[in-house]
C-alpha positions as CSV (number, residue, x, y, z in Angstrom):
1,M,161.8,105.3,156.1
2,R,162.6,108.4,155.3
3,P,166.2,110.0,156.5
4,V,165.7,112.2,159.2
5,G,165.0,115.8,158.9
6,E,163.1,114.9,156.0
7,S,159.2,116.4,155.3
8,E,156.7,114.9,154.6
9,S,156.0,116.5,151.0
10,S,159.7,115.7,150.3
11,C,159.2,112.2,151.2
12,F,156.2,112.0,149.1
13,R,157.7,113.8,146.4
14,V,160.4,111.1,146.0
15,H,157.8,108.6,146.5
16,L,155.4,110.1,143.1
17,D,159.4,110.6,141.7
18,Y,160.9,107.4,142.4
19,V,160.4,105.0,138.6
20,H,161.6,108.5,137.3
21,R,164.6,109.0,139.2
22,P,168.1,108.0,137.8
23,E,169.7,104.8,139.1
24,H,173.2,105.0,140.3
25,V,175.6,102.0,141.5
26,D,178.0,103.5,144.6
27,P,180.8,102.7,145.4
28,A,179.7,99.4,147.6
29,G,178.1,98.0,145.0
30,R,174.6,98.9,146.1
31,I,172.5,99.8,143.1
32,G,170.2,102.5,144.4
33,L,168.4,105.5,143.2
34,L,169.7,109.5,143.2
35,D,167.7,112.4,144.3
36,D,168.4,116.1,143.3
37,A,170.9,116.4,145.7
38,G,172.9,113.3,144.8
39,L,172.0,111.1,147.4
40,H,170.4,107.6,148.1
41,T,166.9,108.1,148.6
42,R,166.5,104.5,149.3
43,T,168.0,100.9,148.1
44,P,166.5,98.2,146.3
45,T,167.4,95.1,147.2
46,H,166.6,91.9,145.0
47,P,166.0,88.8,147.0
48,P,168.3,86.0,146.2
49,P,165.6,83.1,144.2
50,F,165.4,80.4,146.5
51,V,163.2,83.3,149.1
52,K,160.8,84.0,145.9
53,A,160.9,79.4,145.4
54,V,159.7,79.6,148.9
55,S,157.6,82.4,148.5
56,G,155.9,80.7,145.7
57,S,156.0,77.0,147.0
58,I,154.1,78.5,150.5
59,G,151.1,80.1,148.1
60,G,150.9,77.3,145.8
61,A,149.6,74.7,148.9
62,V,147.3,77.3,150.1
63,E,145.5,78.1,146.5
64,A,145.8,73.6,146.0
65,C,143.5,73.6,148.9
66,C,141.2,76.4,147.9
67,L,140.7,75.9,144.0
68,Q,140.8,71.9,143.3
69,P,136.9,72.0,142.9
70,I,137.0,74.8,140.3
71,D,139.5,72.9,138.4
72,S,137.8,69.5,138.6
73,I,135.2,70.9,137.4
74,K,136.9,72.7,134.7
75,T,138.4,69.4,133.3
76,R,135.1,67.8,132.9
77,I,133.5,70.2,131.2
78,Q,136.6,70.6,129.0
79,L,136.2,67.0,128.1
80,D,132.4,66.8,127.5
81,T,132.1,66.5,124.0
82,C,128.0,65.3,124.1
83,R,127.0,68.8,125.9
84,R,126.7,66.8,129.3
85,Y,126.6,69.8,131.3
86,G,125.1,72.9,130.8
87,G,127.4,75.1,132.3
88,V,129.5,75.5,135.8
89,V,127.0,75.5,138.1
90,S,125.6,72.1,135.9
91,C,128.5,70.4,136.4
92,G,129.0,71.0,140.0
93,K,126.0,69.6,140.8
94,T,126.2,67.0,138.8
95,I,129.3,65.9,140.1
96,V,128.4,66.0,143.6
97,Q,124.6,64.5,143.0
98,H,126.3,61.5,141.2
99,E,129.6,61.0,143.0
100,G,129.1,62.6,146.2
101,I,131.0,66.4,146.8
102,R,134.3,64.4,147.8
103,A,135.0,64.1,144.0
104,L,135.4,67.2,143.4
105,W,138.6,67.2,145.4
106,K,140.0,64.0,143.2
107,G,143.0,64.5,142.2
108,L,143.8,67.0,144.9
109,T,147.1,64.5,146.2
110,P,148.7,65.5,142.2
111,Y,147.3,68.7,141.8
112,S,148.6,70.4,145.1
113,T,152.0,68.9,144.3
114,H,152.2,69.9,141.1
115,L,151.1,73.2,142.5
116,V,153.9,73.7,145.1
117,L,156.4,72.3,142.8
118,K,154.4,74.9,139.7
119,H,155.2,78.1,142.1
120,T,158.3,77.4,143.5
121,M,159.8,76.5,139.8
122,R,157.7,79.4,138.4
123,M,159.0,82.2,141.3
124,G,162.5,81.0,141.2
125,T,163.1,80.4,137.2
126,N,161.4,84.1,136.7
127,A,163.9,85.3,139.7
128,I,167.3,83.6,138.0
129,L,166.3,85.2,134.5
130,L,165.3,88.5,136.1
131,G,168.7,88.4,137.6
132,A,170.4,87.7,134.3
133,L,168.4,90.2,132.3
134,R,168.7,93.0,134.2
135,D,171.5,95.9,133.5
136,T,174.6,95.2,135.3
137,Q,175.4,99.1,136.0
138,T,171.6,100.4,136.9
139,G,170.3,97.3,137.6
140,H,167.3,98.6,134.7
141,L,164.9,96.1,134.0
142,S,162.8,96.8,130.5
143,C,159.4,95.6,129.9
144,Q,160.8,93.3,127.2
145,S,163.0,91.9,129.9
146,K,160.2,91.0,132.1
147,M,158.2,89.2,129.6
148,V,161.0,87.2,128.2
149,A,161.5,86.0,132.2
150,G,157.9,85.6,132.4
151,F,157.5,83.5,129.7
152,G,161.1,81.5,130.0
153,A,159.4,80.7,133.8
154,G,156.7,79.1,132.3
155,V,158.3,77.1,129.8
156,S,160.1,75.6,132.8
157,E,157.4,75.0,134.6
158,A,155.8,73.1,131.8
159,L,158.5,70.4,130.9
160,L,160.0,70.4,134.2
161,I,157.1,69.6,136.6
162,V,153.6,70.7,134.9
163,T,153.1,68.4,132.0
164,P,153.5,65.2,134.1
165,C,151.9,66.0,137.0
166,E,148.5,67.1,134.8
167,V,148.8,63.8,132.8
168,V,147.8,62.1,136.3
169,K,145.4,64.8,137.4
170,I,143.1,64.8,134.4
171,R,143.4,60.8,134.0
172,L,142.1,60.9,137.6
173,Q,139.8,63.7,137.6
174,Q,137.9,61.9,134.2
175,Q,136.6,59.1,136.0
176,R,133.4,59.3,136.5
177,G,131.3,57.2,139.1
178,L,131.6,55.2,142.1
179,C,131.5,52.3,140.7
180,S,134.6,50.1,141.0
181,S,134.4,48.8,137.0
182,L,134.5,52.5,135.8
183,I,137.6,52.8,138.0
184,K,140.6,52.2,136.3
185,Y,143.5,54.3,138.3
186,E,142.8,53.8,142.3
187,G,144.9,56.9,143.2
188,P,148.0,59.4,141.4
189,I,150.5,56.7,142.1
190,D,148.9,53.8,140.8
191,C,147.9,56.0,137.8
192,T,151.3,56.8,137.7
193,L,152.9,53.5,137.6
194,K,150.1,52.2,135.1
195,I,151.2,54.9,132.5
196,L,154.3,54.4,132.5
197,R,153.9,50.5,132.0
198,E,151.1,51.1,129.2
199,E,152.2,54.6,127.6
200,G,156.2,54.6,128.3
201,V,157.9,57.4,130.1
202,L,156.4,59.8,127.4
203,G,152.9,59.3,128.5
204,L,153.4,61.5,131.0
205,W,154.6,63.9,128.6
206,A,151.2,64.3,126.7
207,G,150.4,67.2,125.8
208,A,153.9,68.9,126.6
209,A,153.9,71.1,123.8
210,P,150.5,73.1,124.4
211,T,150.8,73.0,127.6
212,V,154.3,75.1,127.0
213,M,152.4,77.5,125.0
214,R,149.7,77.8,127.5
215,N,151.9,78.7,130.4
216,G,154.4,80.6,128.6
217,I,151.9,82.9,127.4
218,N,150.1,83.1,131.0
219,Q,152.9,83.7,133.0
220,T,154.5,86.5,130.9
221,A,150.9,88.2,130.8
222,M,150.7,87.2,134.8
223,F,154.2,89.1,135.9
224,T,154.1,91.8,133.4
225,A,150.6,92.6,134.5
226,K,151.6,92.2,138.4
227,S,154.6,94.6,138.3
228,S,152.3,96.9,136.4
229,F,149.3,97.3,138.6
230,D,151.2,97.4,141.4
231,L,153.1,100.2,140.1
232,F,149.7,101.8,139.0
233,L,147.6,100.9,141.6
234,W,149.9,101.4,144.7
235,G,153.2,103.7,143.2
236,K,154.8,100.4,144.1
237,Y,158.2,99.9,142.3
238,E,159.8,96.5,142.6
239,H,162.0,95.6,145.9
240,D,161.5,99.4,146.7
241,M,161.9,98.9,150.4
242,N,157.9,99.8,150.1
243,T,155.4,97.0,151.7
244,L,152.6,96.6,150.1
245,Q,149.3,95.5,152.6
246,P,147.8,92.1,152.2
247,W,144.7,93.3,150.4
248,Q,146.6,95.4,148.0
249,S,148.7,92.2,147.0
250,S,145.7,90.3,146.4
251,I,143.9,93.3,144.3
252,S,147.1,93.3,141.8
253,G,146.8,89.6,141.8
254,F,143.3,89.0,141.3
255,L,143.5,91.6,138.2
256,S,146.6,90.0,136.7
257,G,145.3,86.3,136.7
258,F,142.6,88.0,134.0
259,L,144.8,88.4,130.6
260,G,146.5,85.0,130.0
261,P,143.6,82.3,130.4
262,C,141.7,84.5,127.3
263,F,144.6,84.5,125.3
264,S,145.6,80.5,125.8
265,C,142.4,78.6,126.5
266,P,142.8,77.2,123.0
267,F,146.0,75.7,123.9
268,D,144.4,74.8,127.7
269,V,141.7,72.9,125.7
270,V,143.8,71.3,123.4
271,K,146.3,70.3,126.5
272,T,143.3,68.5,128.0
273,R,142.4,66.7,125.3
274,L,145.4,65.1,124.6
275,M,146.7,64.0,128.2
276,A,143.3,62.9,128.5
277,C,142.8,61.0,125.0
278,A,146.0,59.4,125.2
279,S,144.2,56.3,127.3
280,K,141.3,55.9,125.5
281,Q,140.8,53.0,123.3
282,D,138.0,54.5,121.1
283,G,136.7,58.5,120.3
284,L,138.4,61.2,118.4
285,K,142.6,60.8,118.7
286,Y,144.5,63.5,117.9
287,K,148.0,63.3,116.0
288,G,149.0,66.5,118.0
289,M,148.5,70.0,119.0
290,A,147.6,71.2,115.1
291,D,145.9,68.0,114.4
292,A,144.3,68.4,117.4
293,M,143.2,72.3,117.1
294,K,142.3,71.4,113.3
295,T,139.7,68.8,114.8
296,I,138.3,70.1,117.9
297,Y,137.6,73.4,115.2
298,Q,136.1,71.1,112.5
299,H,133.7,68.8,114.8
300,E,133.0,71.2,117.4
301,G,133.1,74.6,116.3
302,L,135.7,77.5,116.6
303,H,133.9,78.3,120.3
304,A,135.2,74.6,121.8
305,L,138.4,76.2,121.5
306,W,137.3,78.6,124.2
307,K,135.8,75.3,126.3
308,G,136.0,75.9,130.2
309,L,137.2,79.2,130.1
310,L,134.6,80.8,132.8
311,P,136.3,78.1,135.3
312,R,139.5,79.1,134.6
313,L,138.4,82.9,135.0
314,I,137.0,81.7,137.8
315,K,140.2,79.9,139.2
316,I,143.1,81.4,138.1
317,P,142.4,85.4,139.3
318,P,141.1,84.1,142.9
319,G,144.7,81.7,142.5
320,Q,146.4,84.7,141.9
321,A,144.8,86.6,144.5
322,I,146.1,84.3,147.1
323,M,149.8,82.8,145.6
324,W,150.3,86.8,145.3
325,T,149.4,87.6,148.9
326,I,151.6,85.1,150.9
327,S,154.5,85.5,148.3
328,D,154.7,89.4,148.6
329,Q,154.3,88.9,152.3
330,V,157.2,86.2,152.3
331,V,159.5,88.7,150.1
332,Q,158.8,91.7,152.4
333,L,159.6,89.9,155.8
334,Y,162.8,89.1,153.7
335,E,163.4,92.6,153.3
336,S,162.8,93.7,156.3
337,W,165.1,91.6,157.7
338,Y,167.8,92.8,155.3
339,R,166.7,96.0,155.9
């Protein structure tokens, strides 16, 4: 809303100049922006971390239900050392023909649980870190600070949420066929208990190192790109009290999901192999992240480290579009109440 008496052109000029205005802390402690006359043009609010966490949890639940089949296909392709599948479509058709369409949703319970918890942790941690890194006098955040907050959010979610949940999910997804003799794990709870019994607590954290690297890189790229696309495409500065339409959030979220997977794919492949092979009695054994990368390169070639990139690019950008569409609406609803 613009002040009474302010012209449309003046309002438009303030909007264009928004990111170039000096920030100011008034006597009440509010962080705002000054116009040419030294008056507040708007007062940005920074929602508390729990609002961001709730927005992430809702977005994660919707994303999990929509994108689980793509994640199942990605996992099968990354575990395919015999070139059984010709690609994404071939893998999906083979799974449906031999195991039924429900097999595409194998591991949905741990996947949806881990996605909800992951997005809750990611958005909440990022908000906390941004608050800690924000200049207390001006409220300014540098690009480096945003990247640090993004990486920190990725590391925290990887260690506390993603690694144990993905170990269970991948063990369930790698079970091929419907024959009972081929099924070792009857469900996520049974899988978790058997891993704990056979491999100990650390078995649930197999592949933690590449998972930390993958998620750290992904979230550094994603958070930085999302705020940049919001500003570049829509002139939307973070918490400036302007609102984005759902389709605008969707476009920004979709575009922000491309960069991270391209850089982090080798870590994703290694993570999947380490999590899956921990229970195998035969086949390749990896001593750790570096050894896995070296072994995959020597036996399968450099391109094998980017296996599953296409399904990741099919899954992650739409997933970010879904998550950010819902997250932005929840945050903007809070901001509208605050106003």
